N, C-alpha and C positions, 0 to 999 in steps of 0.2 A: 504493500499499499504506500509506503513512504516513497519508494522509488517511482511510482506512478504520479504521486503529487509533484516531485522533482521534474518529472518529464513534462507535466501540464504546466508548472511554472516557466520552464525554460521554453516552451514552444510560445506561451503568452508572451515572455520577453521578445522573442524574435518576432513574432507578429506584430507587436507593438512599434518595434524598431524599424520595421518594414513600412508602416504607416504614419509615421510620427518622427518630427526631428527635436532632440532634447539638446540643449546648448548649456553650457556651464560658462560662468565668468565671475569676476571678482574686481572690486576696487578697495583699497585700503590706504590710509594714511596716518600714521602717528607721529608725533614729536616729543622727543626727549629733551629735557634740559638739564645737563649735566651740572650747571649752577644757574640760579636765579635768586631774585632778592625782592621783597616786599619793601624796600626801603630801611628796614631795621635787621632783619635776619636773613641769612642765606639758605637757600633750599635746593633740592634736586627734586626731578619729578618726570612723568610721563603722561601724555594726553593725546586724545584725539584733537585735530583743529577745533571741533565744534564743542570740546569739554566732554565732561562726564565719563571719564574711564579712558581706557586704550583698547581699542578693537585691533587686534592684530591677528585675527582669523576670521574670514567670510567667505561664504559661497552663494552665489546666484545660480538659481536653476530655472530655466524656461523651457517648455514644451509648447508646439504647435502641430496641429494635425497636417496631413499632406496638403490638404485642400485649403489650409489657413483659415479654416472656419470654427477651430476649437482649440483650447489651449489651457496654459496654467502658468503662473510665476509663485517662486517662493524663495525666501533669503534665510540663510543662517549666519548669524553673529556669534562671534567669541571674544570675550573678554578676560583673559587668564587672570588679570589682577583680582577681579572681583569673582572669579570662578563661574561667571555667567555665560551658558551657551544656550540662545534661544533664537526664535525667529526673529527675523529683521523687521524692516519698515515695510515690507510687502509680503504679501501672501494670498493669492486670489486665483480663481477660474474664470475662464470667459467662453463666450460662444458669439458666432456671427450669423443670426438667421438668415440675413441678407447682407450684401456688401456694405449697405450704408448704416448700419447699425451693429454695436457691439455691446453685449451685456455682460458685466462682471459683476462677481460677489466676492467679498473678502476684506482684506485690510490694504489700505492704498497709501502709496507715496505718489501722486499722479502730478506730474510738473509739466504736462505738454503745453500749458499756457503761461506758466510761472516767469515772471520779468526779472531775471537775474542781472547783476553787475558784480562778477567774483574776482578780486584780484589782491594783489599784495599780502597783506597779514591775514588775509581771510583763510590762506591756504598755508599758514604757520600755526602759532599759536595765538588765537584771536584775542584782541584787546577788547574791554567792555565798553568802550566809549562810543555806543551807538543805541539807537532806538529801534531802527529799522534793519534786518538782516540784508548782506548783500544778496542773498538768495530770496527772491521775492521782492526786491527793491521796488518795482513799480506794479507788480500784480502777483497775487497770492497762488501758490500752487493748491493742490488738492490733497489733503490726509484724511484718515479715519475708517472706521469699519462700517461697512454697510453695502449699498448696491450701488453701482456706477453704470450710467448708460451714456454711450458716445454715439453722435450722429454726425453723418457728413452728407448731407442731403444733394448737395451741388459742389462744383468744383470751388475750391477755395474758401469753403464755408465749414466751420467745425463747431460743435456744440456737446455740452456735456451736462448732466444733472446726476446729483450724488444724494442719496437718502441714507442717513445714519440709521443703523438698526443694531439692537441688542439681541442678546440669545437667550434671555429670560422673560421676554415679553412684558417687561416692567415699565416701557415707556409708552404713553398715550400716543394715539394717531395724532392729535392734534399738537401735541408737544414735538414729535418727531416731524412734522412738515413744516412747523415753525423754523426748524433748523436745516432745511433742505438747501443745498448749493445748487446754484445752476451758472454756468458761464458759457461764452460764444466768441468766436473770433473768425475774421473774415481777412484773407490775405488779398491785397491789391498788388497785383503783378508789377515788378520792377519799382516798387514804392515802398511796401511795407506791411504791416499788420496792426488791425485795430481789434481791440478786445474790452470786452464788458462783462461784468458778472455781478451776482448776489450771491454773498456768503452768509448763510443764516447762522445764528448763534443765539437763540433766544435765552434770554435770563431775566430774572426779575428780582427786586428787592422788596420784600413786605414782611412786616413783623408787628405784632400788638404790643401794646404797652405794658410793662412789668413793674408792678407796685413794690415800694420798699418792703422788706421783711424785719421785724423786730422779734426779740427774746431777751431771755435771762442769760446773762454772763454768769458764770459759776453758780449755776441753779443747784439746788440742794440734791445730796446724792446720798443713797445709804449704804453703809459699809459696817459689816458685823452687827447688824441690828440697830445700829444707831444712824439718826440723820445728822449730816455735816455739809460744810460748804467747802468746796474746793478753793484753795487760797493761792492766787497768783495777783499780777499787778493790775487785772480788770476788777479786782474786788473792790467796793466801794470804801475809800479810805476813811470817811468819817464814821460809818456806821458799822464797817465789817460785815456788810449783807450783800447777797448777789444784787448785780444792777441790770436795770433794762436797758438795752443796746441795739444799735443797728446791726443787723447780721448780714444782710445781702442789701446792695443798692438797686432801686429798680431802674427801668430803661425806659425812654420816651417811645412812643409809636414810631415805627419807621413808615414813612409815606410810600405807597405802591409806586416802584418805578420800572421801567423796564428797558431792556436793550433788544432791539430787533434783529440787527445783523449789518454787514457792511457792504456797501455800494462800492464797486470798483470799475475804473475804466484806464484804459492804457492804450499806447500806440508805439511801435517798433519801426523805426524808419532804417531802411535798408537801401535806399535808392542810390546812396553814393558809395563807389567801390571802396572798400577797406574801412569804411566808417559804419558804426552802428551805434543808434541813438534811441534810447527807450525813455519814455516819460509816462507817469502814471498819477492816478489821482484816487484817494479813498475817503469815504463819508461813513463814519460809524454811527448808525442811526439809533441814538438812545436819549433818554430824559436826562436833564441837567442834575436830577436828584440822584439818578443812578450812578453817575461818575461820583458824586459825593459820596454816597453810600459804600463804593468801592475803596474810597481814600480812608474809611474807619476800619478796613481790615488791617490786621497785624502786618507789618511790612510793607504796606502800600505806600507808592510813590506817586505825586501827583503827575509826573512826566510820562507815566506808563498808561495814563487815562486820557489819552488825546481823542479827539472826536474828529478830526480831519487831518490828512496828509497830503502832500503834494512833493513828488519825489522825481528827480531825472538822473540818468547815467549816460555815459558816452565811453566809447573805446574807438582808437584810431591805429591802425597799422601803418605806421609812419614809413617804415621799411622792412623788409624780409626779417630782420634781426631786431627791430625795434616796435614796440606797441606801448602806446600811453592810454590810461584809463582814469575817469573821474567819476564821482558820485556826489548827490547831495539830497537832502530831504528836509522838509520844513513840516513842523508839527502844530497844530493849533488846539485850543482847549476852551471848553464850554462846560464848567463844573460849578454847580450852584455854590454861591457864596465862598468861593475860592478864587483867588486872582492868580492865574498861571500865565506868564508871557509864553508867547511862541517861541520853539525851541527847535534848533536846527543841527544837522551834521552835515560835515563835508569830508570829502577823500580825494585823494588823487596817488597815482601809482605809474611806474615805469617798469617794463619788462625789456631786458636787452641781452642776445645772444651774442657774448663776446668772445665765443670760440666754438668749435665743433663738440655739440653736446653740454658746454658750459653756459649757464645763463645765470644773468644778474637780475634781481628783482629788488624794489624798494616802495614804500608807500609812506605817506603821512596821513592821519585823520584827526578829525576835531569834533568835539561836540559842544554846544553852548551851555552856559548856564541858567539855571532855573530860578526865578524869584518867586516863591510861593508865601502869600501873605500870611504873616504869623507862624510860618513853618521853618523859618530859616532860609538858608541859600544853598542850593545844589550847584557845586562848583562846576565850571568846564573843564575839559580835560583834552589833551593832545596825545597822540599815539603814534609811534613810526616802527618802521622794519626797514633793514637792508640785510640780503640774504643772497647767497648764491648755491646753485644746485648744478649737479653733475649727472647728466643722464647715464643709466646702465641699462645696456640692451636697448630694447625698444619698448620695454614694458615696466620701466621704474626710474627712479631717480633718488639720490642723496644729497642732503643740503645741509648748509650751517648758517648761520646769521646772528643778528644781534636785533633785540626789540626793547622798546621802554613804552612806559605809560605813565602821565603825570596824575598828581592831585589824588592819591590813593586808588585810582580808578583799576589798576591791575588788569588781570587777563581772566576770560571766560573759564569758569568751572575750576578755580584754584583758589587757593588760599593767598595768593599774592596781593592782597590788598592791606594797606596799613594807614590809617588817618589819612593825612594829606601828602604822603611820601612819593617820591619817584621809584616805580616798579620797574625792573628789568630781567631779561632772561637771555641767555645763549642758547636757542632752539636748534637741535640737530633731526632734521626732517627726512622720514623714510616713507616711500609710497610706491606701491605695485598695483599693477592693473592687468587683466586678462580678458 
């Protein structure tokens, strides 16, 4: 019986391989710091560019049927330092009932329309002086678990809808469809691409008032058949008896406020040879009271609760071995009873091929200060990088550099932050892809 099962499994494998294509790939980038400083103490460490551990193992597996109408995608990530080996950013299956429609279900990191402008320190140890990522600078990508439907009804037009879904059927249909995401793009030949979308993310703040509660401090207790009072500093000093006191302070009612979602629009210009320009606008539809309520949460910062963003990025291939990049964004605020000045971030970088397989990269980034009424001052910050990489084969590189970050801003996902000090690191970058 066992031999029969083995034969059947082998036959199934052969049948599958004859009618489907399975491909494997990977991309990894880790950055070690043999020495780094928060401005007070020196440290060592290793991280991904995006922080949160060091992913030194990864496998991407994709399958597609011979006719291209069905398939799957799955990723496996490994971080030996945390002992974590798990599924990655994506894991889904898909079918195309007709050529113009693709339906997928699973976990997605879908970036078909995302507006990126990645350069310089974004590919090393990322500093923390930014509000908007280089990834999604002008238009968001699509992440999450659920159902994704993609449609290409005519040439140059692409649209998708994403419905978030849970496996325990605990989310009402109303709440689900309040968080639906839809986006579309139209490519204008020899000009560029125009994009628009609504990214749902319904949320609300609402709570009833809670009254103050009072009670006896050091109330009588019975011990060994006798009634006594516990003796401590809260006992009434004059009469030596328990005191009536406030046990817990009440809270005022929170006025109902809502966040509906984000409207986004962007345009990518590709009409000029060697020049790429991307511009985007985001409006976060929410009540003023909603943003004010978010500020009451522990660790909340006013600067994170902007309601409007305008962003711009550009790169130009000056010569075969020289590329310049720049990006910027302005964030505006509308928070009830909180005065927050507009905040902006700027950056510029250059990549130069100095020799065969040897490349120099440098960038500088700035984020402005934010004055928040009655809440002190959020300092501005400057970060910079200069690094050099050496290509190894056609599937990897090794690099070393120097990075700095001012005013205690430090680096993403690290402890290299200390009051208003200058933090720095000597990064050693290693990247491999297949």
